[in-house]
Backbone as JSON, one array per atom type, in Angstrom:
{
  "sequence": "MLLIIKNKQLTKMKKTIIFGFVLLFTAFSSYAQTHVKIGYTDPSYIMGLMPESKQVETELQSYEKQLQSQLQNKYTEYQQKLETYQRGQATMPDIVKQDKEKELMSMQQSIKEFEEKAQGDMQKKQVSLLEPVLDKIQKAIDAVAEENGYTYIFSTLYAKNKNENISDLVLKKLGITPPATIPGGTGTAPKVGTTPKPGPAPTK",
  "N": [[61.24, 81.64, 135.22], [62.12, 79.62, 133.48], [63.3, 81.25, 131.56], [65.44, 82.3, 132.99], [66.99, 80.0, 133.34], [67.64, 79.41, 130.7], [69.23, 81.67, 130.06], [71.39, 81.22, 131.77], [72.41, 78.92, 130.63], [73.16, 79.88, 128.11], [75.15, 81.69, 128.87], [77.02, 79.91, 129.93], [77.66, 78.48, 127.63], [78.87, 80.51, 126.09], [81.14, 81.03, 127.65], [82.42, 78.6, 127.38], [82.97, 78.57, 124.63], [84.67, 80.82, 124.41], [86.78, 79.94, 126.03], [87.59, 77.82, 124.5], [88.58, 79.14, 122.22], [90.74, 80.48, 123.36], [92.39, 78.33, 124.08], [92.89, 77.34, 121.51], [94.25, 79.51, 120.34], [96.49, 79.66, 121.97], [97.66, 77.19, 121.45], [98.24, 77.51, 118.72], [100.04, 79.65, 118.8], [102.13, 78.49, 120.19], [102.82, 76.52, 118.38], [103.64, 78.1, 116.22], [105.89, 79.4, 117.27], [107.54, 77.26, 117.55], [107.72, 75.95, 115.03], [107.69, 77.78, 112.88], [109.9, 79.57, 110.88], [111.43, 82.52, 110.11], [112.91, 84.51, 107.6], [114.93, 87.16, 106.11], [115.6, 89.14, 103.19], [117.58, 91.39, 101.21], [116.94, 92.35, 98.23], [117.95, 94.39, 96.51], [120.48, 94.88, 97.49], [121.67, 92.39, 97.04], [121.44, 92.23, 94.23], [123.04, 94.37, 93.52], [125.58, 93.39, 93.82], [125.89, 91.5, 91.93], [127.37, 90.34, 88.9], [125.8, 90.55, 86.63], [124.33, 92.86, 86.95], [125.88, 95.08, 86.25], [126.1, 94.65, 83.54], [123.43, 94.88, 82.78], [123.01, 97.58, 83.41], [124.79, 98.81, 81.6], [123.71, 98.06, 79.11], [121.2, 99.27, 79.26], [121.9, 101.97, 79.4], [123.08, 102.3, 76.88], [120.9, 101.8, 75.23], [119.24, 103.88, 76.0], [120.73, 106.08, 75.11], [120.52, 105.77, 72.36], [117.78, 106.26, 71.95], [117.65, 108.87, 72.92], [119.32, 110.19, 71.12], [117.91, 109.93, 68.72], [115.63, 111.37, 69.39], [116.74, 113.91, 69.77], [117.59, 114.48, 67.18], [115.15, 114.75, 65.87], [114.15, 116.98, 67.18], [116.07, 118.92, 66.52], [115.74, 119.12, 63.75], [113.15, 120.12, 63.73], [113.55, 122.64, 64.97], [115.16, 123.91, 63.1], [113.45, 124.16, 60.9], [111.48, 125.7, 62.04], [112.84, 128.12, 62.56], [113.44, 128.89, 59.95], [110.88, 129.31, 58.98], [110.05, 131.42, 60.66], [111.77, 133.46, 59.83], [110.96, 133.93, 57.22], [108.21, 134.31, 57.19], [106.9, 136.77, 56.97], [106.88, 137.52, 54.32], [105.66, 135.44, 53.06], [103.18, 133.87, 51.03], [99.76, 133.44, 52.03], [98.78, 130.81, 51.74], [101.09, 129.28, 51.63], [102.2, 129.9, 54.09], [100.27, 128.8, 55.82], [100.58, 126.12, 55.17], [103.22, 125.65, 56.02], [102.92, 126.13, 58.77], [101.18, 124.08, 59.45], [102.82, 121.9, 58.95], [104.81, 122.3, 60.92], [103.31, 122.02, 63.27], [102.6, 119.36, 63.02], [105.1, 118.18, 63.27], [105.71, 118.89, 65.89], [103.8, 117.34, 67.24], [104.69, 114.83, 66.54], [107.17, 114.72, 67.86], [106.32, 114.83, 70.52], [104.85, 112.43, 70.72], [106.88, 110.62, 70.23], [108.52, 111.01, 72.49], [106.83, 110.04, 74.53], [106.49, 107.36, 73.74], [109.13, 106.53, 73.81], [109.72, 106.59, 76.55], [108.01, 104.55, 77.45], [109.1, 102.37, 76.02], [111.62, 102.3, 77.16], [111.08, 101.51, 79.77], [110.01, 98.96, 79.29], [112.25, 97.72, 78.21], [113.94, 97.75, 80.43], [112.56, 96.05, 82.18], [112.65, 93.65, 80.72], [115.38, 93.11, 80.76], [115.96, 92.93, 83.48], [114.34, 90.9, 84.42], [115.32, 88.11, 84.03], [117.48, 88.25, 85.81], [116.29, 88.77, 88.29], [114.76, 86.45, 88.5], [116.78, 84.59, 88.78], [117.84, 85.34, 91.25], [115.6, 84.8, 92.87], [115.39, 82.01, 92.66], [117.73, 81.27, 93.96], [117.16, 82.25, 96.53], [114.98, 80.62, 97.19], [116.26, 78.14, 97.27], [118.11, 78.48, 99.39], [116.32, 78.94, 101.48], [115.0, 76.47, 101.63], [117.12, 74.73, 102.24], [117.87, 75.65, 104.75], [115.66, 75.51, 106.34], [113.68, 77.56, 106.41], [110.5, 79.01, 106.85], [109.16, 81.26, 105.87], [110.27, 83.85, 103.69], [111.04, 87.18, 103.59], [111.2, 90.2, 101.69], [113.12, 92.97, 102.41], [114.43, 96.16, 103.51], [115.59, 96.32, 105.9], [116.48, 94.4, 108.69], [115.75, 93.51, 111.94], [117.06, 91.62, 113.51], [120.16, 90.59, 112.69], [120.91, 87.99, 112.19], [118.76, 86.91, 110.97], [118.84, 87.85, 108.45], [119.33, 86.68, 105.36], [120.73, 87.39, 103.17], [123.48, 87.28, 102.52], [123.87, 84.54, 102.47], [122.39, 83.9, 100.26], [123.87, 85.21, 98.3], [126.21, 83.67, 98.37], [125.15, 81.28, 97.46], [124.73, 82.02, 94.88], [127.26, 82.05, 94.0], [128.83, 84.2, 94.67], [131.1, 86.14, 96.53], [130.36, 87.54, 99.6], [130.57, 90.93, 101.0], [133.02, 91.87, 103.53], [131.81, 92.82, 105.86], [128.57, 92.5, 107.28], [125.8, 93.95, 105.75], [123.32, 94.35, 106.88], [120.95, 94.77, 105.58], [121.22, 97.22, 104.32], [122.06, 97.75, 101.81], [122.82, 99.36, 98.67], [120.67, 100.07, 96.01], [121.3, 99.11, 92.62], [122.09, 101.35, 89.94], [120.08, 101.16, 87.4], [119.41, 102.28, 84.9], [117.53, 105.0, 83.47], [114.66, 106.92, 82.6], [114.34, 108.28, 79.29], [115.71, 111.56, 78.7], [114.14, 114.11, 77.43], [114.66, 116.75, 74.98], [114.36, 120.38, 75.16], [110.98, 121.51, 75.34], [109.25, 121.84, 72.31], [108.35, 124.92, 70.77], [105.76, 126.76, 69.29]],
  "CA": [[62.2, 80.63, 135.69], [62.67, 78.99, 132.28], [64.14, 82.26, 130.93], [66.69, 82.39, 133.77], [67.76, 78.79, 133.05], [68.2, 79.57, 129.35], [70.3, 82.66, 130.13], [72.55, 80.58, 132.39], [72.98, 77.99, 129.64], [73.85, 80.69, 127.1], [76.39, 82.2, 129.49], [77.95, 78.78, 130.04], [78.11, 78.19, 126.27], [79.79, 81.58, 125.7], [82.41, 80.81, 128.36], [83.05, 77.42, 126.78], [83.48, 78.98, 123.32], [85.82, 81.69, 124.65], [87.85, 79.1, 126.54], [88.08, 77.04, 123.36], [89.4, 80.04, 121.4], [91.99, 80.72, 124.1], [93.22, 77.12, 123.93], [93.32, 77.26, 120.11], [95.25, 80.56, 120.1], [97.7, 79.25, 122.7], [98.26, 76.08, 120.71], [98.77, 78.04, 117.48], [101.22, 80.46, 119.14], [103.19, 77.54, 120.55], [103.24, 75.88, 117.14], [104.34, 79.09, 115.42], [107.2, 79.63, 117.87], [108.34, 76.04, 117.41], [107.85, 75.47, 113.67], [107.82, 78.83, 111.87], [111.22, 80.23, 110.84], [111.31, 83.63, 109.18], [114.16, 85.15, 107.18], [114.78, 88.39, 105.33], [116.63, 89.42, 102.18], [117.57, 92.71, 100.58], [117.22, 92.07, 96.81], [118.75, 95.43, 95.88], [121.87, 94.63, 97.93], [122.12, 91.2, 96.32], [121.57, 92.57, 92.82], [124.15, 95.3, 93.35], [126.85, 92.66, 93.83], [125.89, 90.52, 90.85], [128.0, 90.83, 87.65], [124.76, 90.85, 85.64], [123.81, 94.21, 87.17], [126.69, 96.0, 85.46], [125.73, 94.42, 82.15], [122.1, 95.48, 82.61], [123.18, 99.03, 83.42], [125.45, 99.2, 80.36], [122.77, 97.9, 78.0], [120.16, 100.29, 79.39], [122.49, 103.27, 79.04], [123.25, 102.3, 75.44], [119.55, 101.9, 74.64], [118.78, 105.23, 76.29], [121.45, 107.0, 74.24], [119.93, 105.66, 71.02], [116.5, 106.97, 71.97], [117.92, 110.29, 73.11], [119.89, 110.7, 69.88], [116.82, 110.04, 67.75], [114.77, 112.48, 69.82], [117.46, 115.15, 69.52], [117.56, 114.7, 65.73], [113.82, 115.25, 65.56], [114.02, 118.34, 67.72], [116.95, 119.79, 65.73], [115.06, 119.34, 62.47], [112.02, 121.01, 64.0], [114.07, 123.97, 65.26], [115.64, 124.5, 61.85], [112.29, 124.54, 60.09], [110.8, 126.79, 62.74], [113.61, 129.35, 62.32], [113.24, 129.25, 58.53], [109.51, 129.84, 58.89], [109.99, 132.72, 61.34], [112.5, 134.45, 59.03], [110.3, 134.25, 55.95], [106.75, 134.34, 57.25], [106.39, 138.09, 56.62], [106.72, 137.62, 52.86], [105.04, 134.22, 52.54], [101.75, 133.87, 50.71], [98.99, 132.81, 53.1], [98.66, 129.37, 51.55], [102.39, 128.71, 51.99], [102.32, 130.06, 55.54], [99.41, 127.79, 56.45], [101.19, 124.8, 54.95], [104.38, 125.56, 56.92], [102.43, 126.02, 60.15], [100.64, 122.73, 59.59], [103.98, 121.0, 59.03], [105.45, 122.49, 62.22], [102.43, 121.43, 64.27], [102.73, 117.91, 62.86], [106.41, 117.81, 63.83], [105.56, 118.99, 67.35], [103.06, 116.17, 67.69], [105.57, 113.67, 66.36], [108.15, 114.76, 68.95], [105.62, 114.48, 71.76], [104.53, 111.0, 70.67], [108.14, 109.88, 70.35], [108.92, 111.09, 73.89], [105.98, 109.14, 75.32], [106.8, 105.99, 73.36], [110.49, 106.24, 74.28], [109.64, 106.27, 77.98], [107.43, 103.22, 77.57], [110.07, 101.4, 75.52], [112.7, 102.22, 78.13], [110.58, 100.7, 80.89], [109.91, 97.57, 78.82], [113.62, 97.23, 78.08], [114.44, 97.53, 81.78], [111.9, 94.86, 82.7], [113.15, 92.47, 80.0], [116.76, 92.84, 81.18], [116.0, 92.6, 84.91], [113.55, 89.7, 84.74], [116.14, 86.92, 84.26], [118.33, 88.45, 87.0], [115.42, 88.58, 89.45], [114.42, 85.02, 88.56], [117.98, 83.91, 89.3], [117.88, 85.64, 92.69], [114.5, 84.1, 93.52], [115.74, 80.59, 92.74], [118.74, 81.15, 95.01], [116.46, 82.44, 97.8], [114.19, 79.4, 97.44], [117.19, 77.07, 97.63], [118.62, 78.76, 100.74], [115.2, 78.75, 102.41], [114.76, 75.03, 101.79], [118.28, 74.12, 102.89], [118.0, 76.11, 106.13], [114.41, 75.32, 107.06], [112.89, 78.76, 106.58], [109.1, 78.9, 106.45], [108.86, 82.45, 105.07], [111.36, 84.77, 103.4], [110.49, 88.48, 103.21], [112.14, 91.18, 101.14], [113.09, 94.18, 103.24], [115.68, 96.94, 103.55], [116.1, 96.32, 107.27], [116.11, 93.27, 109.54], [116.13, 93.82, 113.31], [118.05, 90.62, 113.9], [121.0, 90.33, 111.52], [120.96, 86.56, 111.94], [117.62, 86.56, 110.14], [119.12, 88.36, 107.11], [120.01, 85.6, 104.64], [121.23, 87.95, 101.9], [124.83, 86.77, 102.24], [123.73, 83.13, 102.11], [121.91, 83.9, 98.88], [125.02, 85.57, 97.46], [127.08, 82.49, 98.29], [124.47, 80.32, 96.6], [124.93, 82.53, 93.52], [128.68, 81.99, 93.69], [129.41, 85.53, 94.89], [131.63, 86.33, 97.88], [129.79, 88.75, 100.22], [131.53, 91.85, 101.62], [133.51, 91.41, 104.83], [130.85, 93.18, 106.9], [127.17, 92.29, 106.91], [125.18, 95.27, 105.61], [122.09, 94.46, 107.67], [119.85, 95.27, 104.75], [121.38, 98.64, 103.96], [122.71, 97.83, 100.51], [122.31, 100.38, 97.77], [120.16, 99.52, 94.77], [122.1, 99.52, 91.48], [121.45, 102.27, 89.01], [119.84, 100.33, 86.22], [118.77, 103.01, 83.83], [116.54, 106.02, 83.73], [113.87, 107.22, 81.41], [115.02, 109.26, 78.43], [115.54, 112.96, 79.04], [113.89, 114.81, 76.16], [115.16, 118.12, 74.86], [113.37, 121.4, 75.52], [109.69, 121.36, 74.66], [109.19, 122.73, 71.14], [107.35, 125.98, 70.83], [105.28, 127.13, 67.95]],
  "C": [[62.92, 79.97, 134.51], [63.64, 79.95, 131.57], [65.48, 82.38, 131.64], [67.58, 81.2, 133.46], [68.42, 78.91, 131.67], [69.34, 80.56, 129.34], [71.57, 82.06, 130.73], [73.22, 79.62, 131.41], [73.75, 78.75, 128.56], [75.17, 81.23, 127.62], [77.44, 81.11, 129.57], [78.52, 78.43, 128.67], [79.12, 79.22, 125.8], [81.15, 81.38, 126.35], [83.17, 79.64, 127.75], [83.7, 77.77, 125.44], [84.73, 79.85, 123.48], [87.02, 80.89, 125.12], [88.47, 78.27, 125.41], [88.97, 77.88, 122.46], [90.74, 80.31, 122.06], [92.93, 79.54, 123.94], [93.76, 77.02, 122.5], [94.41, 78.28, 119.81], [96.57, 80.19, 120.77], [98.42, 78.15, 121.95], [98.91, 76.58, 119.43], [100.05, 78.84, 117.74], [102.4, 79.56, 119.46], [103.74, 76.87, 119.3], [104.09, 76.84, 116.3], [105.76, 79.32, 115.94], [108.12, 78.45, 117.63], [108.67, 75.73, 115.96], [108.08, 76.56, 112.61], [109.18, 79.52, 112.0], [111.18, 81.28, 109.74], [112.69, 84.23, 108.87], [113.88, 86.37, 106.32], [115.91, 88.5, 104.31], [116.48, 90.86, 101.7], [117.95, 92.5, 99.11], [118.1, 93.11, 96.14], [120.23, 95.29, 96.25], [122.46, 93.45, 97.17], [122.38, 91.54, 94.85], [122.78, 93.48, 92.57], [125.5, 94.62, 93.3], [126.93, 91.6, 92.74], [126.52, 91.11, 89.59], [126.95, 91.23, 86.61], [124.24, 92.28, 85.76], [124.57, 95.24, 86.33], [126.33, 95.88, 83.99], [124.36, 95.05, 81.85], [122.21, 96.99, 82.52], [123.78, 99.53, 82.1], [124.48, 99.14, 79.18], [121.67, 98.96, 78.05], [120.68, 101.67, 79.0], [122.66, 103.39, 77.53], [121.9, 102.49, 74.74], [118.99, 103.31, 74.83], [119.45, 106.25, 75.37], [120.89, 106.97, 72.83], [118.62, 106.43, 70.94], [116.71, 108.48, 72.06], [118.48, 110.92, 71.84], [118.81, 110.9, 68.83], [115.9, 111.21, 68.09], [115.43, 113.83, 69.53], [117.47, 115.5, 68.03], [116.21, 115.29, 65.31], [113.66, 116.71, 66.0], [114.87, 119.33, 66.92], [116.31, 120.12, 64.39], [113.89, 120.31, 62.63], [112.49, 122.46, 64.2], [114.51, 124.68, 63.98], [114.48, 124.99, 60.98], [111.51, 125.68, 60.73], [111.51, 128.12, 62.49], [113.44, 129.83, 60.88], [111.87, 129.88, 58.34], [109.43, 131.23, 59.5], [110.68, 133.81, 60.52], [111.71, 134.88, 57.78], [108.81, 134.42, 56.0], [106.16, 135.68, 56.8], [106.11, 138.21, 55.13], [106.05, 136.4, 52.24], [103.59, 134.45, 52.15], [101.0, 133.1, 51.8], [98.94, 131.3, 52.97], [99.96, 128.65, 51.92], [102.58, 128.75, 53.5], [101.5, 129.0, 56.27], [100.0, 126.39, 56.32], [102.38, 124.6, 55.87], [103.95, 125.38, 58.38], [101.87, 124.63, 60.42], [101.77, 121.71, 59.74], [104.66, 121.09, 60.39], [104.62, 121.86, 63.34], [102.51, 119.9, 64.23], [104.04, 117.42, 63.46], [106.38, 117.88, 65.36], [104.88, 117.75, 67.91], [103.91, 114.91, 67.6], [106.61, 113.58, 67.47], [107.52, 114.32, 70.26], [105.33, 112.98, 71.82], [105.79, 110.15, 70.83], [108.62, 109.87, 71.8], [108.15, 110.08, 74.74], [106.31, 107.67, 75.02], [108.19, 105.59, 73.86], [110.51, 105.88, 75.76], [109.07, 104.88, 78.21], [108.39, 102.13, 77.13], [111.22, 101.2, 76.5], [112.29, 101.34, 79.32], [110.49, 99.23, 80.5], [111.3, 96.94, 78.71], [114.2, 96.89, 79.45], [113.86, 96.25, 82.37], [112.48, 93.6, 82.04], [114.58, 92.1, 80.43], [116.84, 92.38, 82.63], [115.31, 91.28, 85.24], [114.39, 88.45, 84.95], [117.04, 87.03, 85.5], [117.51, 88.22, 88.26], [115.0, 87.13, 89.61], [115.58, 84.22, 89.16], [118.1, 84.11, 90.8], [116.81, 84.85, 93.43], [114.8, 82.61, 93.67], [116.78, 80.35, 93.84], [118.1, 81.3, 96.39], [115.67, 81.19, 98.17], [115.09, 78.26, 97.9], [117.72, 77.25, 99.05], [117.54, 78.52, 101.78], [114.96, 77.27, 102.68], [115.9, 74.36, 102.55], [118.37, 74.47, 104.37], [116.69, 76.09, 106.91], [113.59, 76.57, 107.31], [111.47, 78.55, 106.07], [108.72, 80.05, 105.53], [110.13, 83.27, 104.89], [110.74, 86.07, 102.9], [111.59, 89.37, 102.65], [112.01, 92.47, 101.94], [114.42, 94.89, 103.14], [116.32, 96.89, 104.93], [115.6, 95.09, 108.02], [116.63, 93.55, 110.95], [117.22, 92.89, 113.8], [118.87, 90.26, 112.67], [121.12, 88.85, 111.19], [119.81, 86.1, 111.04], [117.81, 87.04, 108.69], [119.95, 87.32, 106.36], [120.6, 86.09, 103.31], [122.6, 87.39, 101.53], [124.8, 85.29, 101.87], [123.26, 83.0, 100.66], [123.04, 84.24, 97.92], [125.96, 84.38, 97.28], [126.47, 81.42, 97.38], [124.62, 80.71, 95.13], [126.39, 82.49, 93.1], [129.4, 83.32, 93.86], [129.89, 85.64, 96.33], [131.08, 87.62, 98.47], [130.88, 89.66, 100.77], [131.92, 91.34, 103.01], [132.52, 91.7, 105.95], [129.44, 92.96, 106.39], [126.47, 93.62, 106.86], [123.92, 95.44, 106.43], [120.96, 95.08, 106.88], [119.98, 96.72, 104.36], [122.11, 98.8, 102.63], [122.06, 98.88, 99.64], [121.87, 99.74, 96.46], [121.01, 100.0, 93.6], [121.34, 100.49, 90.59], [121.29, 101.54, 87.68], [119.01, 101.08, 85.2], [117.75, 104.02, 84.29], [115.73, 106.23, 82.48], [114.55, 108.29, 80.6], [114.71, 110.68, 78.84], [115.36, 113.73, 77.74], [114.48, 116.21, 76.18], [114.08, 119.1, 75.27], [112.1, 121.22, 74.72], [109.62, 122.35, 73.49], [108.1, 123.77, 71.29], [106.98, 126.38, 69.41], [105.86, 128.46, 67.52]]
}
C-alpha cells in the first residue's frame, strides 16, 4: 500500500515538472518572438564594394610578383648550373662531380624552402592587409545593429527574408552607395590575392 502511494506521488511530481518545463518553454518562445531580432550580412559583398578592396588586391598582386620574380631567378640559376653540369659531367673528375652534385642538391632544397616560405608570407601579408578592412566592416555592423535594435547579426551568403539582410545598411554606414538592386546575399567575394605560383619543380 505504501509503495502504491509513493508511486502515485512520483507520478504527480513528474507531471508537475513536465508542466513546469512546458510553461518555461512557452514563456521563452514568447519572449524570443517579442524581443529577439535577427539580421544577416554578406561580408564578401560588402567588402567587394569598398575602395579598400581594390587597394588590398593591388598590394597583394605586387607582393606576389616580387616573390615570384625571386623564385624564378633562383630556378633560372639552378637550371643553368644543371645544364653546365650535364654537359661536362662525362669529363669531370669524381671529386668535382661530387661537389657539383652537392651544390645542385643544395640549390634544389633552397628553392623548395623558398616556395614554402613564400606561401606563408603571402598568407600573412593577406591577413595584415585585410584585418583593418574587416575591423572597419565589423564596427559598421555593430553600429547598424545597435541603431536598429538587432539582437544577433549573422554572416551568411543567403538570407531567406531580404528585409533581414542589413548589408546595404552597413554599406551606407561606411559611406558607400549600395547597388540599385538588393543582392540578397549573392555578392561575389573580391579577388584579394593568391599564393605564389612556383616554376616547374627542379629535377636532378
